[in-house]
C-alpha positions, 0 to 999 in steps of 0.5 A, a space after each residue: 956528442 957524436 955526429 950521429 947524436 947531433 944528426 938525431 937532434 934534427 932528424 924528424 920522426 918521418 926520417 927527414 933531416 931539417 936544420 934551421 936557426 933564426 935569421 933575424 933578431 928575436 923580439 919576444 912578447 909574453 902573454 898570460 903571466 904576472 908582471 914579476 915573471 916577465 924578467 925571468 922569461 926575458 932573462 932566459 932569452 937573453 942568456 940563450 941568445 948570448 950563448 948563441 951569439 944571436 941578437 935580440 931587438 925591441 921590434 921586428 920591422 915585418 911582424 912587430 914581435 916575432 916570438 910569442 909565448 902564451 901561458 893559459 889554462 885550457 886550449 879552448 882559450 886560444 881561439 879567443 885570442 884576437 887575430 891569432 888565427 891569422 898568425 897560426 893557420 888552421 888554429 881550430 883543428 890544431 886546438 882540437 888535436 892538442 885537446 884530444 892529446 891532452 898536450 901541455 905545450 906546442 910550438 909553431 915556427 914560421 920561416 922566411 924564403 930561405 927556410 930560416 926561422 922568422 917567427 915562433 909561437 909557443 903555447 903552454 897549457 899550465 897543467 899540474 905538470 908545468 905548474 910544478 916547474 919553477 918559472 926559471 926552469 920552464 922559461 929556460 927550457 922553452 927558449 932553448 927549444 925555440 932557438 933552433 928547429 930541433 927534431 920533434 923527437 929531440 928531447 923525448 928521452 932526455 931534457 935539454 936541461 940538467 941540475 948542477 949544484 941544485 940549479 937547473 942549467 942547460 946541458 953542456 952538450 946542447 949548449 955546444 950544439 947551439 953555439 956551433 949552429 950559430 957559426 956565421 959561416 954555416 947556412 941558416 938552414 940545411 936539409 942534408 944530414 951532412 950538416 951534422 958533421 959541420 956542426 960536430 967539427 965546430 964543437 969544442 975539443 973534449 977536456 
């Protein structure tokens, strides 16, 4: 992966560069799935956090849980979730926009005073497209897209996942970027595109 390709992963559709990673251990909680699916999602979090060298925890002192995943059938179900409007500002207008766009997923991030990620909310409307995806693939894809503040266009052309020997895995180039992004020497957030060069310098040498 070239520096330009890394820069594109964090360059938003308005042309601005914004990089952010989690500043605290991730404490996930999942709503709307069967009990047997929970270990699959937890396993995806554990795998991606291990890759990044980041921590998970049982509770967040400020928020209790700081990474909430919601699985549902219709966007109109969200306003019925108690107190969700306190966690996600302008929930009503957001639901209206997502319904009009026929979207099947959306992620909301919250940041601390330094600009690092302190919370994430993942919404998945289980339409025919998402329902056709295995739980393992869906969980891995969503956790990967939550471990960093990727650009809103980062994965439009190509998924961060790939299939190897019949198994869905994280693309090696994306895995390398995640590892580099969590180098403790690097800042947790950056707005200058030169940060892509710092990430590139931490990628493993080509074999």
